[in-house]
N, CA, C and O atoms as a GROMACS GRO file, in nm:
protein
  464
    1MET      N    1   0.434   0.532   0.638
    1MET     CA    2   0.511   0.513   0.763
    1MET      C    3   0.498   0.647   0.858
    1MET      O    4   0.479   0.649   0.980
    2ILE      N    5   0.511   0.749   0.775
    2ILE     CA    6   0.514   0.884   0.881
    2ILE      C    7   0.385   0.905   0.982
    2ILE      O    8   0.381   0.966   1.089
    3GLN      N    9   0.289   0.840   0.918
    3GLN     CA   10   0.159   0.871   0.982
    3GLN      C   11   0.142   0.741   1.115
    3GLN      O   12   0.071   0.751   1.215
    4VAL      N   13   0.220   0.636   1.079
    4VAL     CA   14   0.227   0.510   1.169
    4VAL      C   15   0.324   0.626   1.280
    4VAL      O   16   0.278   0.649   1.392
    5ALA      N   17   0.422   0.674   1.247
    5ALA     CA   18   0.518   0.712   1.367
    5ALA      C   19   0.440   0.825   1.444
    5ALA      O   20   0.457   0.826   1.566
    6LYS      N   21   0.355   0.922   1.389
    6LYS     CA   22   0.279   1.002   1.425
    6LYS      C   23   0.205   0.931   1.541
    6LYS      O   24   0.213   0.980   1.654
    7GLU      N   25   0.126   0.807   1.518
    7GLU     CA   26   0.024   0.784   1.614
    7GLU      C   27   0.102   0.683   1.723
    7GLU      O   28   0.047   0.651   1.828
    8LYS      N   29   0.205   0.647   1.694
    8LYS     CA   30   0.317   0.569   1.777
    8LYS      C   31   0.363   0.657   1.875
    8LYS      O   32   0.362   0.617   1.991
    9PHE      N   33   0.402   0.767   1.851
    9PHE     CA   34   0.468   0.872   1.951
    9PHE      C   35   0.363   0.980   1.970
    9PHE      O   36   0.396   1.086   2.023
   10ASP      N   37   0.279   0.967   1.944
   10ASP     CA   38   0.119   1.034   2.003
   10ASP      C   39   0.175   1.203   1.983
   10ASP      O   40   0.167   1.291   2.068
   11VAL      N   41   0.236   1.216   1.833
   11VAL     CA   42   0.252   1.355   1.793
   11VAL      C   43   0.122   1.437   1.750
   11VAL      O   44   0.053   1.405   1.653
   12LYS      N   45   0.102   1.526   1.817
   12LYS     CA   46  -0.015   1.658   1.810
   12LYS      C   47   0.008   1.716   1.686
   12LYS      O   48   0.122   1.742   1.645
   13ALA      N   49  -0.127   1.743   1.604
   13ALA     CA   50  -0.127   1.804   1.495
   13ALA      C   51  -0.088   1.958   1.516
   13ALA      O   52  -0.040   2.021   1.422
   14ARG      N   53  -0.112   2.021   1.647
   14ARG     CA   54  -0.077   2.154   1.688
   14ARG      C   55   0.065   2.157   1.754
   14ARG      O   56   0.121   2.267   1.759
   15GLY      N   57   0.130   2.045   1.806
   15GLY     CA   58   0.250   2.002   1.892
   15GLY      C   59   0.352   2.104   1.807
   15GLY      O   60   0.351   2.140   1.690
   16LYS      N   61   0.438   2.134   1.914
   16LYS     CA   62   0.602   2.208   1.875
   16LYS      C   63   0.673   2.115   1.845
   16LYS      O   64   0.660   2.023   1.926
   17SER      N   65   0.757   2.090   1.749
   17SER     CA   66   0.842   2.012   1.705
   17SER      C   67   0.983   2.020   1.780
   17SER      O   68   1.034   2.132   1.781
   18ASP      N   69   1.052   1.919   1.841
   18ASP     CA   70   1.184   1.943   1.887
   18ASP      C   71   1.302   1.952   1.794
   18ASP      O   72   1.413   1.987   1.832
   19LEU      N   73   1.268   1.915   1.659
   19LEU     CA   74   1.371   1.903   1.547
   19LEU      C   75   1.428   2.011   1.484
   19LEU      O   76   1.357   2.105   1.447
   20THR      N   77   1.546   2.009   1.466
   20THR     CA   78   1.604   2.156   1.406
   20THR      C   79   1.645   2.096   1.247
   20THR      O   80   1.686   1.986   1.207
   21PRO      N   81   1.623   2.182   1.203
   21PRO     CA   82   1.643   2.154   1.028
   21PRO      C   83   1.808   2.083   0.976
   21PRO      O   84   1.834   2.005   0.885
   22GLY      N   85   1.899   2.154   1.084
   22GLY     CA   86   2.039   2.070   1.056
   22GLY      C   87   2.016   1.944   1.105
   22GLY      O   88   2.080   1.858   1.043
   23TYR      N   89   1.942   1.898   1.202
   23TYR     CA   90   1.972   1.757   1.244
   23TYR      C   91   1.847   1.670   1.138
   23TYR      O   92   1.868   1.551   1.112
   24VAL      N   93   1.761   1.718   1.100
   24VAL     CA   94   1.692   1.675   0.990
   24VAL      C   95   1.777   1.638   0.869
   24VAL      O   96   1.768   1.523   0.827
   25PHE      N   97   1.836   1.700   0.827
   25PHE     CA   98   1.906   1.722   0.676
   25PHE      C   99   2.032   1.654   0.688
   25PHE      O  100   2.095   1.622   0.587
   26ASP      N  101   2.083   1.626   0.828
   26ASP     CA  102   2.214   1.551   0.862
   26ASP      C  103   2.156   1.403   0.874
   26ASP      O  104   2.216   1.316   0.811
   27SER      N  105   2.051   1.371   0.945
   27SER     CA  106   2.004   1.239   0.939
   27SER      C  107   1.956   1.168   0.786
   27SER      O  108   1.971   1.052   0.747
   28ILE      N  109   1.900   1.268   0.727
   28ILE     CA  110   1.884   1.215   0.595
   28ILE      C  111   1.986   1.179   0.500
   28ILE      O  112   1.983   1.079   0.427
   29GLN      N  113   2.094   1.282   0.506
   29GLN     CA  114   2.190   1.274   0.437
   29GLN      C  115   2.281   1.116   0.471
   29GLN      O  116   2.347   1.052   0.389
   30ASP      N  117   2.258   1.086   0.612
   30ASP     CA  118   2.354   0.969   0.638
   30ASP      C  119   2.270   0.850   0.587
   30ASP      O  120   2.329   0.760   0.528
   31LEU      N  121   2.108   0.839   0.611
   31LEU     CA  122   2.022   0.744   0.543
   31LEU      C  123   2.053   0.748   0.392
   31LEU      O  124   2.056   0.652   0.315
   32LEU      N  125   2.072   0.861   0.369
   32LEU     CA  126   2.132   0.823   0.186
   32LEU      C  127   2.250   0.779   0.130
   32LEU      O  128   2.264   0.713   0.028
   33ASN      N  129   2.360   0.836   0.232
   33ASN     CA  130   2.495   0.800   0.207
   33ASN      C  131   2.538   0.669   0.203
   33ASN      O  132   2.565   0.609   0.307
   34SER      N  133   2.548   0.609   0.072
   34SER     CA  134   2.613   0.474   0.083
   34SER      C  135   2.726   0.446   0.143
   34SER      O  136   2.738   0.325   0.161
   35ASN      N  137   2.823   0.515   0.186
   35ASN     CA  138   2.919   0.503   0.216
   35ASN      C  139   2.941   0.522   0.372
   35ASN      O  140   3.044   0.501   0.436
   36HIS      N  141   2.797   0.576   0.426
   36HIS     CA  142   2.800   0.607   0.598
   36HIS      C  143   2.725   0.471   0.634
   36HIS      O  144   2.635   0.417   0.569
   37PRO      N  145   2.793   0.424   0.772
   37PRO     CA  146   2.765   0.279   0.822
   37PRO      C  147   2.595   0.244   0.797
   37PRO      O  148   2.550   0.135   0.763
   38THR      N  149   2.504   0.388   0.830
   38THR     CA  150   2.376   0.353   0.840
   38THR      C  151   2.323   0.384   0.707
   38THR      O  152   2.202   0.371   0.688
   39GLY      N  153   2.395   0.422   0.617
   39GLY     CA  154   2.316   0.434   0.451
   39GLY      C  155   2.238   0.324   0.393
   39GLY      O  156   2.256   0.208   0.428
   40ILE      N  157   2.167   0.353   0.322
   40ILE     CA  158   2.123   0.262   0.247
   40ILE      C  159   2.212   0.201   0.134
   40ILE      O  160   2.297   0.275   0.084
   41LYS      N  161   2.203   0.086   0.095
   41LYS     CA  162   2.303   0.004   0.022
   41LYS      C  163   2.255  -0.110  -0.051
   41LYS      O  164   2.179  -0.177   0.020
   42VAL      N  165   2.271  -0.154  -0.157
   42VAL     CA  166   2.231  -0.288  -0.219
   42VAL      C  167   2.360  -0.386  -0.183
   42VAL      O  168   2.340  -0.498  -0.137
   43TYR      N  169   2.483  -0.340  -0.207
   43TYR     CA  170   2.607  -0.426  -0.161
   43TYR      C  171   2.667  -0.385  -0.059
   43TYR      O  172   2.695  -0.267  -0.040
   44GLN      N  173   2.701  -0.501   0.037
   44GLN     CA  174   2.778  -0.455   0.152
   44GLN      C  175   2.893  -0.408   0.144
   44GLN      O  176   2.967  -0.420   0.046
   45GLN      N  177   2.928  -0.327   0.288
   45GLN     CA  178   3.071  -0.215   0.263
   45GLN      C  179   3.164  -0.327   0.188
   45GLN      O  180   3.206  -0.294   0.077
   46PRO      N  181   3.199  -0.448   0.235
   46PRO     CA  182   3.324  -0.492   0.185
   46PRO      C  183   3.355  -0.498   0.027
   46PRO      O  184   3.461  -0.474  -0.031
   47ARG      N  185   3.210  -0.543  -0.032
   47ARG     CA  186   3.206  -0.512  -0.206
   47ARG      C  187   3.238  -0.364  -0.246
   47ARG      O  188   3.311  -0.344  -0.343
   48LEU      N  189   3.188  -0.261  -0.177
   48LEU     CA  190   3.174  -0.132  -0.173
   48LEU      C  191   3.325  -0.083  -0.194
   48LEU      O  192   3.364   0.006  -0.270
   49ASP      N  193   3.395  -0.160  -0.112
   49ASP     CA  194   3.554  -0.120  -0.103
   49ASP      C  195   3.632  -0.176  -0.211
   49ASP      O  196   3.726  -0.115  -0.260
   50ILE      N  197   3.589  -0.307  -0.254
   50ILE     CA  198   3.689  -0.351  -0.361
   50ILE      C  199   3.676  -0.292  -0.486
   50ILE      O  200   3.780  -0.243  -0.530
   51SER      N  201   3.584  -0.283  -0.550
   51SER     CA  202   3.593  -0.223  -0.671
   51SER      C  203   3.489  -0.110  -0.712
   51SER      O  204   3.370  -0.125  -0.681
   52PRO      N  205   3.530  -0.004  -0.776
   52PRO     CA  206   3.448   0.092  -0.798
   52PRO      C  207   3.309   0.065  -0.876
   52PRO      O  208   3.204   0.130  -0.870
   53LEU      N  209   3.340  -0.043  -0.947
   53LEU     CA  210   3.180  -0.079  -1.026
   53LEU      C  211   3.066  -0.122  -0.937
   53LEU      O  212   2.948  -0.094  -0.958
   54PHE      N  213   3.124  -0.207  -0.815
   54PHE     CA  214   3.020  -0.188  -0.709
   54PHE      C  215   2.980  -0.073  -0.668
   54PHE      O  216   2.862  -0.062  -0.634
   55HIS      N  217   3.056   0.024  -0.661
   55HIS     CA  218   3.012   0.167  -0.568
   55HIS      C  219   2.900   0.240  -0.698
   55HIS      O  220   2.793   0.295  -0.674
   56GLU      N  221   2.960   0.220  -0.827
   56GLU     CA  222   2.857   0.246  -0.919
   56GLU      C  223   2.740   0.191  -0.943
   56GLU      O  224   2.641   0.259  -0.969
   57ALA      N  225   2.739   0.071  -0.937
   57ALA     CA  226   2.599  -0.008  -0.927
   57ALA      C  227   2.533   0.003  -0.832
   57ALA      O  228   2.411  -0.008  -0.846
   58ASN      N  229   2.589   0.029  -0.700
   58ASN     CA  230   2.513   0.051  -0.574
   58ASN      C  231   2.430   0.201  -0.596
   58ASN      O  232   2.317   0.229  -0.555
   59GLU      N  233   2.492   0.259  -0.648
   59GLU     CA  234   2.472   0.447  -0.664
   59GLU      C  235   2.349   0.402  -0.762
   59GLU      O  236   2.242   0.448  -0.723
   60ASN      N  237   2.340   0.316  -0.892
   60ASN     CA  238   2.255   0.354  -0.999
   60ASN      C  239   2.129   0.276  -0.936
   60ASN      O  240   2.016   0.318  -0.963
   61ALA      N  241   2.144   0.164  -0.854
   61ALA     CA  242   2.038   0.077  -0.791
   61ALA      C  243   1.962   0.168  -0.683
   61ALA      O  244   1.844   0.147  -0.657
   62THR      N  245   2.022   0.252  -0.634
   62THR     CA  246   1.922   0.303  -0.516
   62THR      C  247   1.909   0.464  -0.548
   62THR      O  248   1.875   0.549  -0.466
   63TRP      N  249   1.941   0.487  -0.684
   63TRP     CA  250   1.902   0.673  -0.752
   63TRP      C  251   1.748   0.692  -0.699
   63TRP      O  252   1.720   0.760  -0.600
   64LEU      N  253   1.660   0.628  -0.773
   64LEU     CA  254   1.527   0.642  -0.758
   64LEU      C  255   1.465   0.657  -0.626
   64LEU      O  256   1.381   0.744  -0.604
   65THR      N  257   1.500   0.582  -0.547
   65THR     CA  258   1.457   0.546  -0.400
   65THR      C  259   1.503   0.679  -0.304
   65THR      O  260   1.430   0.732  -0.220
   66LYS      N  261   1.654   0.722  -0.340
   66LYS     CA  262   1.682   0.817  -0.293
   66LYS      C  263   1.586   0.969  -0.328
   66LYS      O  264   1.549   1.054  -0.247
   67ILE      N  265   1.567   0.964  -0.463
   67ILE     CA  266   1.502   1.083  -0.500
   67ILE      C  267   1.374   1.072  -0.426
   67ILE      O  268   1.336   1.166  -0.356
   68TYR      N  269   1.300   0.956  -0.439
   68TYR     CA  270   1.143   0.968  -0.355
   68TYR      C  271   1.184   1.006  -0.214
   68TYR      O  272   1.122   1.105  -0.174
   69MET      N  273   1.280   0.950  -0.116
   69MET     CA  274   1.296   0.988   0.016
   69MET      C  275   1.321   1.126   0.023
   69MET      O  276   1.253   1.192   0.103
   70ARG      N  277   1.418   1.191  -0.057
   70ARG     CA  278   1.450   1.344  -0.054
   70ARG      C  279   1.288   1.412  -0.074
   70ARG      O  280   1.266   1.517  -0.014
   71SER      N  281   1.206   1.368  -0.136
   71SER     CA  282   1.077   1.444  -0.191
   71SER      C  283   0.992   1.435  -0.058
   71SER      O  284   0.903   1.515  -0.028
   72MET      N  285   1.020   1.356  -0.002
   72MET     CA  286   0.890   1.292   0.130
   72MET      C  287   0.954   1.341   0.256
   72MET      O  288   0.890   1.395   0.346
   73LEU      N  289   1.061   1.325   0.257
   73LEU     CA  290   1.140   1.379   0.408
   73LEU      C  291   1.214   1.512   0.411
   73LEU      O  292   1.324   1.519   0.465
   74THR      N  293   1.158   1.617   0.356
   74THR     CA  294   1.203   1.744   0.302
   74THR      C  295   1.188   1.818   0.500
   74THR      O  296   1.105   1.802   0.589
   75VAL      N  297   1.299   1.887   0.492
   75VAL     CA  298   1.266   1.943   0.633
   75VAL      C  299   1.165   2.006   0.674
   75VAL      O  300   1.123   1.995   0.790
   76LYS      N  301   1.099   2.101   0.562
   76LYS     CA  302   0.974   2.145   0.573
   76LYS      C  303   0.860   2.064   0.635
   76LYS      O  304   0.788   2.099   0.728
   77ASN      N  305   0.855   1.950   0.567
   77ASN     CA  306   0.736   1.853   0.546
   77ASN      C  307   0.743   1.797   0.675
   77ASN      O  308   0.643   1.798   0.746
   78ILE      N  309   0.888   1.730   0.729
   78ILE     CA  310   0.894   1.699   0.864
   78ILE      C  311   0.887   1.764   0.983
   78ILE      O  312   0.859   1.699   1.084
   79ILE      N  313   0.910   1.902   0.990
   79ILE     CA  314   0.939   1.979   1.105
   79ILE      C  315   0.789   2.057   1.059
   79ILE      O  316   0.700   2.014   1.133
   80GLU      N  317   0.741   2.146   0.972
   80GLU     CA  318   0.635   2.225   1.009
   80GLU      C  319   0.484   2.167   0.975
   80GLU      O  320   0.376   2.204   1.021
   81ASN      N  321   0.516   2.051   0.868
   81ASN     CA  322   0.362   1.997   0.816
   81ASN      C  323   0.342   1.872   0.921
   81ASN      O  324   0.230   1.867   0.972
   82GLN      N  325   0.431   1.774   0.957
   82GLN     CA  326   0.420   1.677   1.015
   82GLN      C  327   0.438   1.699   1.154
   82GLN      O  328   0.382   1.620   1.230
   83ARG      N  329   0.508   1.796   1.204
   83ARG     CA  330   0.558   1.832   1.327
   83ARG      C  331   0.592   1.679   1.420
   83ARG      O  332   0.547   1.652   1.532
   84LEU      N  333   0.675   1.604   1.345
   84LEU     CA  334   0.758   1.501   1.426
   84LEU      C  335   0.851   1.557   1.543
   84LEU      O  336   0.919   1.659   1.528
   85SER      N  337   0.849   1.494   1.646
   85SER     CA  338   0.940   1.480   1.705
   85SER      C  339   1.102   1.404   1.703
   85SER      O  340   1.131   1.317   1.621
   86ARG      N  341   1.180   1.447   1.790
   86ARG     CA  342   1.313   1.399   1.741
   86ARG      C  343   1.301   1.218   1.747
   86ARG      O  344   1.346   1.146   1.657
   87GLU      N  345   1.228   1.161   1.880
   87GLU     CA  346   1.206   1.023   1.899
   87GLU      C  347   1.159   0.997   1.760
   87GLU      O  348   1.234   0.941   1.680
   88SER      N  349   1.059   1.029   1.732
   88SER     CA  350   0.937   0.948   1.632
   88SER      C  351   1.032   1.005   1.472
   88SER      O  352   0.989   0.955   1.368
   89PHE      N  353   1.140   1.091   1.460
   89PHE     CA  354   1.170   1.087   1.354
   89PHE      C  355   1.285   1.005   1.356
   89PHE      O  356   1.297   0.942   1.252
   90ASP      N  357   1.370   0.986   1.435
   90ASP     CA  358   1.472   0.838   1.462
   90ASP      C  359   1.397   0.743   1.430
   90ASP      O  360   1.426   0.687   1.325
   91TRP      N  361   1.304   0.704   1.491
   91TRP     CA  362   1.209   0.578   1.457
   91TRP      C  363   1.178   0.568   1.329
   91TRP      O  364   1.156   0.458   1.279
   92LEU      N  365   1.171   0.685   1.257
   92LEU     CA  366   1.136   0.655   1.117
   92LEU      C  367   1.236   0.612   1.034
   92LEU      O  368   1.217   0.527   0.947
   93CYS      N  369   1.372   0.681   1.059
   93CYS     CA  370   1.463   0.702   0.974
   93CYS      C  371   1.528   0.500   0.999
   93CYS      O  372   1.566   0.413   0.921
   94GLY      N  373   1.511   0.507   1.124
   94GLY     CA  374   1.528   0.348   1.124
   94GLY      C  375   1.457   0.239   1.100
   94GLY      O  376   1.514   0.131   1.088
   95GLU      N  377   1.307   0.251   1.086
   95GLU     CA  378   1.210   0.186   0.997
   95GLU      C  379   1.244   0.184   0.838
   95GLU      O  380   1.256   0.088   0.762
   96ILE      N  381   1.255   0.309   0.818
   96ILE     CA  382   1.311   0.306   0.667
   96ILE      C  383   1.446   0.204   0.618
   96ILE      O  384   1.440   0.114   0.534
   97LYS      N  385   1.545   0.240   0.681
   97LYS     CA  386   1.652   0.150   0.708
   97LYS      C  387   1.632  -0.014   0.691
   97LYS      O  388   1.690  -0.093   0.616
   98SER      N  389   1.515  -0.039   0.801
   98SER     CA  390   1.540  -0.168   0.820
   98SER      C  391   1.413  -0.232   0.703
   98SER      O  392   1.421  -0.347   0.661
   99ARG      N  393   1.321  -0.156   0.671
   99ARG     CA  394   1.256  -0.220   0.558
   99ARG      C  395   1.312  -0.223   0.438
   99ARG      O  396   1.268  -0.309   0.362
  100TYR      N  397   1.421  -0.135   0.390
  100TYR     CA  398   1.480  -0.120   0.289
  100TYR      C  399   1.593  -0.246   0.292
  100TYR      O  400   1.597  -0.317   0.191
  101GLU      N  401   1.652  -0.265   0.364
  101GLU     CA  402   1.733  -0.411   0.380
  101GLU      C  403   1.643  -0.510   0.393
  101GLU      O  404   1.682  -0.603   0.322
  102ARG      N  405   1.528  -0.541   0.455
  102ARG     CA  406   1.445  -0.644   0.427
  102ARG      C  407   1.429  -0.671   0.261
  102ARG      O  408   1.452  -0.781   0.210
  103SER      N  409   1.395  -0.576   0.200
  103SER     CA  410   1.338  -0.568   0.045
  103SER      C  411   1.422  -0.610  -0.037
  103SER      O  412   1.385  -0.657  -0.145
  104ILE      N  413   1.581  -0.601   0.004
  104ILE     CA  414   1.684  -0.665  -0.078
  104ILE      C  415   1.677  -0.802  -0.122
  104ILE      O  416   1.636  -0.879  -0.035
  105VAL      N  417   1.704  -0.851  -0.227
  105VAL     CA  418   1.663  -0.997  -0.304
  105VAL      C  419   1.789  -1.041  -0.288
  105VAL      O  420   1.876  -0.954  -0.289
  106HIS      N  421   1.829  -1.181  -0.269
  106HIS     CA  422   1.950  -1.234  -0.262
  106HIS      C  423   2.004  -1.282  -0.437
  106HIS      O  424   1.914  -1.324  -0.511
  107PRO      N  425   2.138  -1.275  -0.489
  107PRO     CA  426   2.141  -1.299  -0.613
  107PRO      C  427   2.091  -1.439  -0.636
  107PRO      O  428   2.103  -1.531  -0.555
  108GLY      N  429   2.035  -1.448  -0.752
  108GLY     CA  430   2.000  -1.593  -0.797
  108GLY      C  431   1.872  -1.636  -0.746
  108GLY      O  432   1.827  -1.747  -0.774
  109GLU      N  433   1.820  -1.565  -0.683
  109GLU     CA  434   1.678  -1.565  -0.604
  109GLU      C  435   1.559  -1.576  -0.764
  109GLU      O  436   1.571  -1.505  -0.863
  110MET      N  437   1.491  -1.646  -0.750
  110MET     CA  438   1.378  -1.654  -0.871
  110MET      C  439   1.262  -1.558  -0.841
  110MET      O  440   1.173  -1.593  -0.764
  111VAL      N  441   1.263  -1.448  -0.894
  111VAL     CA  442   1.168  -1.317  -0.844
  111VAL      C  443   1.093  -1.314  -0.944
  111VAL      O  444   1.001  -1.233  -0.931
  112GLY      N  445   1.097  -1.386  -1.066
  112GLY     CA  446   1.014  -1.376  -1.168
  112GLY      C  447   0.894  -1.477  -1.117
  112GLY      O  448   0.778  -1.436  -1.115
  113CYS      N  449   0.927  -1.603  -1.080
  113CYS     CA  450   0.832  -1.667  -1.052
  113CYS      C  451   0.727  -1.636  -0.902
  113CYS      O  452   0.620  -1.684  -0.866
  114ILE      N  453   0.815  -1.540  -0.848
  114ILE     CA  454   0.746  -1.526  -0.722
  114ILE      C  455   0.646  -1.383  -0.743
  114ILE      O  456   0.561  -1.354  -0.659
  115GLY      N  457   0.663  -1.322  -0.834
  115GLY     CA  458   0.608  -1.217  -0.871
  115GLY      C  459   0.485  -1.240  -0.979
  115GLY      O  460   0.389  -1.164  -0.994
  116ALA      N  461   0.505  -1.341  -1.039
  116ALA     CA  462   0.406  -1.415  -1.093
  116ALA      C  463   0.310  -1.480  -1.052
  116ALA      O  464   0.237  -1.538  -1.132
   0.00000   0.00000   0.00000
């Protein structure tokens, strides 16, 4: 998805990025924080407010995804190596969130039959 963002927004390999480390760090924190409105979560916000068990289940379900995203979306990688612009980085964060939300399966859906 980083390569698609670079192609879509015509990011040059030697171009200067207009991102700041604080902006990247805060955006990634907001994306990974399930209490934030733009954060990734398995359960919707009303369920997270009802019981601490839903909050714990959400944290456990998104743990590996958060680790992978933190490793791929480091400040140094985004700014120095990939040279993404602010516009392309915002698009990337939005695309990650929308693809994550589309991947969530409804309870009771027969995923074993689909996977087989």
